[in-house]
C-alpha positions as CSV (number, residue, x, y, z in Angstrom):
1,M,53.6,-15.0,103.6
2,Q,50.8,-15.8,106.1
3,R,50.2,-12.1,108.2
4,R,48.3,-11.8,111.8
5,L,46.5,-8.9,112.6
6,I,49.1,-7.8,114.7
7,D,51.7,-7.7,111.5
8,Y,48.9,-5.6,109.7
9,L,49.0,-2.9,112.5
10,I,52.6,-3.1,112.7
11,I,52.7,-2.2,108.6
12,S,50.1,0.7,109.4
13,L,52.4,2.0,111.9
14,K,55.4,1.8,108.9
15,G,52.7,3.3,106.6
16,L,52.4,6.3,109.0
17,A,56.1,6.9,109.5
18,M,56.6,6.9,105.8
19,G,53.6,9.5,105.4
20,A,55.0,11.8,108.2
21,A,58.5,11.5,106.2
22,D,57.1,11.9,102.7
23,A,55.3,15.4,104.0
24,V,58.4,16.9,105.0
25,P,60.5,18.3,102.4
26,G,63.9,16.7,102.3
27,V,62.9,13.2,104.1
28,S,61.9,10.3,101.9
29,G,59.2,7.7,102.8
30,G,61.2,5.3,100.4
31,T,64.2,5.5,103.4
32,I,61.5,4.4,106.0
33,A,59.9,1.7,104.0
34,F,63.9,0.3,103.4
35,I,65.0,0.7,107.2
36,S,61.7,-0.8,108.4
37,G,62.2,-4.0,106.0
38,I,59.1,-3.5,103.9
39,Y,60.8,-1.9,100.7
40,E,61.3,-4.9,98.3
41,D,57.7,-6.1,99.4
42,L,56.0,-2.9,98.7
43,I,57.6,-2.4,95.0
44,S,56.9,-6.0,94.1
45,S,53.1,-5.5,95.1
46,I,52.7,-2.3,93.3
47,S,54.5,-4.3,90.3
48,N,52.0,-6.9,90.4
49,I,48.9,-4.6,89.2
50,N,48.7,-5.5,85.8
51,V,46.8,-6.9,83.2
52,S,47.1,-10.3,84.3
53,L,46.2,-9.4,87.8
54,F,42.5,-8.2,86.4
55,K,42.3,-11.3,84.2
56,T,42.7,-13.2,87.9
57,L,39.9,-11.3,89.0
58,F,37.6,-12.0,86.2
59,S,38.6,-15.6,85.7
60,K,39.2,-16.6,89.5
61,G,37.1,-14.5,91.6
62,L,37.8,-11.7,93.9
63,K,39.4,-13.6,96.4
64,A,42.1,-14.5,94.2
65,F,42.5,-10.9,92.9
66,W,43.3,-9.7,96.6
67,E,45.9,-12.3,97.1
68,Q,47.5,-12.0,94.3
69,L,47.2,-8.2,94.7
70,N,48.7,-8.5,98.4
71,G,45.7,-6.5,99.0
72,N,46.1,-6.4,102.7
73,F,49.4,-5.4,102.8
74,L,49.0,-2.7,100.5
75,L,45.8,-1.5,102.4
76,A,47.2,-1.7,105.7
77,L,50.2,0.3,104.6
78,A,48.2,2.7,102.1
79,S,45.8,3.7,105.1
80,G,48.7,4.8,106.9
81,I,50.5,6.7,104.6
82,I,47.2,8.9,103.8
83,I,46.5,9.2,106.9
84,S,49.9,10.6,108.2
85,F,50.6,12.7,104.9
86,V,47.5,14.3,105.1
87,S,47.5,15.5,108.8
88,F,51.3,15.5,109.3
89,M,51.5,18.0,106.1
90,K,50.1,20.7,107.8
91,L,52.1,20.3,111.3
92,A,55.2,19.9,109.0
93,K,54.3,23.3,107.3
94,Y,54.4,25.3,111.0
95,L,57.6,23.2,112.3
96,L,59.3,24.0,109.1
97,E,58.3,27.7,109.3
98,N,59.0,28.4,113.2
99,H,61.5,25.4,114.1
100,P,63.4,24.7,111.1
101,I,66.4,24.2,112.6
102,L,65.0,21.6,115.6
103,I,63.3,19.4,112.7
104,W,65.9,19.5,110.3
105,S,68.3,18.3,113.1
106,F,66.0,15.2,114.0
107,F,65.9,14.3,110.1
108,F,69.8,14.9,109.6
109,G,70.1,12.1,112.4
110,L,67.8,9.8,111.0
111,I,69.3,10.1,107.6
112,V,73.1,9.5,108.7
113,A,71.7,6.2,110.3
114,S,69.9,5.4,107.2
115,I,73.3,5.2,105.0
116,Y,74.5,2.7,107.5
117,F,71.9,0.5,107.4
118,V,71.1,0.6,103.6
119,G,74.3,0.3,102.6
120,K,75.5,-2.9,105.0
121,Q,72.8,-4.7,102.9
122,I,75.2,-4.7,100.0
123,S,76.8,-8.0,99.7
124,K,79.7,-7.4,97.5
125,W,81.4,-4.2,96.7
126,N,83.2,-3.8,93.6
127,I,84.3,-0.8,91.0
128,P,80.4,-1.1,89.4
129,V,78.9,-0.8,92.9
130,I,81.1,1.9,94.2
131,I,80.4,3.9,90.7
132,A,76.4,3.6,91.4
133,L,77.3,4.8,94.9
134,I,79.0,8.0,93.5
135,I,76.7,8.7,91.1
136,G,73.3,8.4,93.2
137,A,75.5,10.7,95.7
138,V,76.0,13.4,92.8
139,I,72.4,13.1,91.5
140,A,70.8,13.5,94.9
141,F,73.3,16.5,95.8
142,Y,72.6,18.2,92.4
143,I,68.5,18.1,93.2
144,T,69.1,19.6,96.6
145,R,70.7,22.4,94.7
146,L,68.0,23.3,92.1
147,P,66.0,26.4,92.9
148,A,62.3,26.3,93.5
149,L,60.0,27.1,90.2
150,S,56.9,29.6,90.4
151,T,53.3,27.5,91.8
152,S,51.2,26.6,89.0
153,E,47.7,25.7,89.1
154,S,47.3,23.9,85.9
155,S,45.6,20.6,86.1
156,L,48.1,19.1,83.8
157,F,51.1,20.4,85.8
158,L,49.7,18.9,88.7
159,F,48.7,15.5,87.3
160,F,52.6,15.2,86.0
161,A,54.0,16.4,89.1
162,G,52.1,13.9,90.9
163,A,53.9,11.3,88.9
164,I,57.2,12.6,89.2
165,A,56.6,12.8,93.0
166,I,55.8,9.9,93.4
167,C,58.7,8.2,92.0
168,A,60.6,10.3,94.3
169,M,58.6,9.2,97.1
170,I,59.4,5.6,97.1
171,L,62.9,6.1,96.2
172,P,65.0,6.4,99.3
173,G,67.0,9.4,99.7
174,I,64.9,11.9,97.6
175,S,62.3,13.4,99.1
176,G,59.0,13.5,97.2
177,S,58.0,16.5,98.6
178,F,60.9,18.6,97.8
179,I,60.7,17.9,93.9
180,L,57.2,19.4,94.3
181,I,58.7,22.4,95.7
182,I,61.3,22.2,93.0
183,L,58.1,21.9,90.4
184,G,56.4,24.5,92.4
185,A,53.4,22.2,93.2
186,Y,54.1,22.0,96.9
187,K,52.0,25.1,98.0
188,T,49.2,24.3,95.4
189,L,48.7,20.5,96.8
190,S,49.0,21.6,100.6
191,D,46.5,24.3,99.9
192,A,44.1,21.7,97.9
193,I,44.3,19.4,101.2
194,H,43.8,22.4,103.4
195,D,40.7,23.8,101.6
196,I,39.4,20.1,100.4
197,D,39.9,20.8,96.9
198,I,38.5,17.6,95.8
199,K,39.6,18.0,91.7
200,K,42.7,18.7,92.3
201,I,43.6,16.3,94.7
202,L,42.2,13.7,92.6
203,V,44.3,15.0,89.5
204,F,47.4,14.7,91.7
205,A,46.3,11.4,93.1
206,G,45.7,10.3,89.4
207,G,49.5,11.4,88.2
208,A,50.6,9.7,91.3
209,L,48.9,6.1,90.5
210,V,50.3,6.5,87.0
211,G,53.9,7.0,87.9
212,L,53.7,4.5,90.6
213,L,52.5,1.6,88.3
214,S,55.1,2.7,85.9
215,F,58.6,3.2,88.3
216,S,57.9,-0.2,90.7
217,H,58.5,-2.2,87.5
218,I,61.5,-0.6,86.5
219,L,62.6,-0.8,90.6
220,K,61.7,-4.6,90.7
221,W,63.7,-5.3,87.5
222,L,66.8,-3.3,88.8
223,F,66.6,-5.3,92.1
224,K,66.1,-8.4,90.2
225,N,69.2,-8.2,88.1
226,Y,71.5,-5.8,89.6
227,H,70.6,-6.0,93.2
228,N,73.8,-4.7,94.6
229,I,74.2,-1.6,92.2
230,T,70.7,-0.7,92.9
231,L,71.2,-1.1,96.5
232,A,74.3,1.3,96.1
233,L,72.6,3.7,93.7
234,L,70.1,4.2,96.6
235,T,72.6,4.6,99.6
236,G,74.2,7.5,97.1
237,F,70.5,9.1,96.9
238,I,70.2,9.2,100.8
239,F,73.7,10.3,101.1
240,G,73.5,13.0,98.5
241,S,70.3,14.4,100.1
242,L,72.2,15.2,103.6
243,N,72.9,18.5,101.8
244,K,68.9,19.3,102.0
245,V,68.5,18.1,105.8
246,W,71.3,20.2,106.9
247,P,69.8,22.5,109.7
248,W,72.2,26.0,109.0
249,K,71.0,27.5,105.9
250,E,72.2,31.0,104.5
251,T,69.0,32.0,101.9
252,L,70.6,33.4,98.8
253,T,67.5,34.4,97.2
254,W,63.6,34.6,98.2
255,H,60.3,34.5,96.4
256,T,57.6,36.9,97.6
257,N,54.1,36.6,97.0
258,S,51.0,38.3,96.2
259,K,50.1,38.5,99.8
260,G,53.8,39.7,100.9
261,I,54.7,36.8,102.1
262,K,58.6,35.8,102.0
263,T,59.6,32.0,101.1
264,P,63.3,31.0,100.3
265,V,64.1,29.9,96.9
266,L,67.6,29.2,97.0
267,Q,69.8,28.3,100.1
268,K,73.4,27.0,100.9
269,S,74.4,24.8,103.6
270,I,76.8,26.9,106.3
271,S,78.3,26.0,109.6
272,P,76.3,26.6,112.6
273,F,78.9,28.9,113.7
274,S,78.4,31.1,111.4
275,F,74.9,31.2,111.3
276,D,73.2,34.6,111.8
277,G,71.0,34.1,114.6
278,D,70.4,31.2,117.5
279,S,72.0,28.2,116.3
280,Q,70.3,26.1,118.5
281,L,73.5,23.9,118.5
282,L,72.6,22.2,121.9
283,F,69.1,20.8,121.5
284,S,70.1,20.5,117.7
285,I,72.5,17.7,118.6
286,I,70.3,16.0,120.5
287,L,67.5,15.8,118.0
288,M,69.8,14.4,115.9
289,I,70.9,11.7,118.4
290,I,67.2,10.9,119.0
291,G,66.8,10.6,115.0
292,F,69.8,8.6,114.7
293,L,68.3,5.9,117.6
294,T,64.9,6.2,115.9
295,I,66.5,4.6,112.7
296,F,67.8,1.6,115.0
297,I,64.7,1.3,116.6
298,L,62.6,1.1,113.1
299,E,65.3,-1.3,112.0
300,K,65.2,-3.2,114.8
301,V,61.2,-3.8,114.1
302,G,62.1,-4.1,110.4
303,S,64.3,-7.2,111.0
304,K,61.3,-9.5,112.5
305,K,59.9,-11.2,110.1
306,Q,56.2,-9.2,108.8
């Protein structure tokens, strides 16, 4: 597929949106990729990184290698994701600590719209497709109810956390950052980025690379052989994740660190009318609508040929 410079700029912007989403524990960059029309291209490009690719490098040269890799696409997308993820992680942390209801409201609207746009790509509904939808929703809902584990500084743990989290990051509906929280690695990674701890960042990135290359082959095979069932499963993931991004929560258990800072470990969704404090209902509804409309804009851009 021949692309122009403007096309790669748009792909980088989509990468920025994916990175921003992945930085928020509860929102998946895979959802953004799916809605913006680059998901299957992304999975196919990543899965092309194999032994034959490097055979091409040695037998046909760098140009043929880069073309087989779909290098321009991956470079444009990855640059947007990395820049956005690293920079937005600090902003996301501030917003989640100081304006949690408002940021969750925006992402709730975004994900509700995502369910419609991913689901409508299912060309044929039957019993296996419906079962896959239900299974996806149940799995994602169960994951959102898991309590967070204690933080670990181990390099081996961080490597495996990266491998697991990256699989979630490319799955629509399941947030990689939320998986990091459940595993107890989110704070370790955010501190490493803040302190520019190169060793920890490289260990996490290594795990992420291994997980990404392995999981992309599975996804590519599923799309090729069970397209509608895979779409239904992913739609279910997105639907089940709504519990995590519901803005109004009641904290059941807290974790207090050595500095006396309390963070919620286990929460449950409640009605805004039962919320203890300012529910910010009007602003929340407005932000839900903005989030909903944002997906329509992304889908409109994604529907154009890149």
